[in-house]
N, C-alpha and C positions, 0 to 999 in steps of 0.2 A: 503493499499499499504506499509505503514511504516513497518507493521508486516512482510511482505514478504521480504522487503529489509533487515530487521534485521536477518530473517532466512537465507538468502543467505549469509550474512556476517558471520554468525556463523557456517555455513556448514550444515545446515539442508535442504538446497535445493542444490542438486548436479546434474551435467549435466549427461544425459543418455548416450551420446557418447562423445568422445573426439573431439576437433577441427580437421579439419575444417568444418566437417558436422554439428556440434553443433551451433545453433544460439546463439547470445549473449543474456544474461539475461536482459529483460526489465521489470521492476517491474510494469509499468502501463499496458503493454500488458499482462503480467502474470495475474494481478488482473482482468482485463476485461475478459480474457480467462476463469478464474475460476468462476467468478460471472454470466456472461451471457451465459446461457446453449446453445443457438443456434449459438454462435460465436466460431470459431476455428482459433486462431491466432498462433497455433502450438508451444505455449510456455509451456503449461501444459504437453504435451506429450514429450517435449525435457528436462524437469527438474523433477528429483525425489524429492519427499518431504519425509523427515525423521522425526521421533519424533513429537514434538509439531507442526511442519509445516503441518504434515498429518492432525492434528485436525483443524488447521486453514483452510486448504483447504476444509475439510469437512464442516465446519461452513459456509464458503463463498459460497460453492456450494448450500447448503441448503437455505441460504438467497437469493441467486440468483433465485432459483426455486420458492421460495415464491413471490418474487417481480415480476417475469415474469408471474406467475399465476394471481397475482392481477392486473397487467396491462392488460392482455388478458381479464380477466373477466370485468374489468372496461370498456374496449373498446367495448366489446360485449353487454354491457348494463345489465349484470346480477348483478353487484354491483351498486345499486342505492341509492342515498342519498335523503331521503324523507324531 
């Protein structure tokens, strides 16, 4: 979350549209929107990532998919601890 807050402060996350249509940037909602693939809080589509922020978003999306896959496999019983 701190990384996205720093990216916003340095101008690496910019709004797609100008206000009043643009929702305010919420770092917690943006992080959840990026990490949890089945959740849509409309933050990711409202803010463009540039430069290093694009790589952070890509990393967070990959980690989110890995965690989601592990949770689904764990709940389905495929991943078992012997």
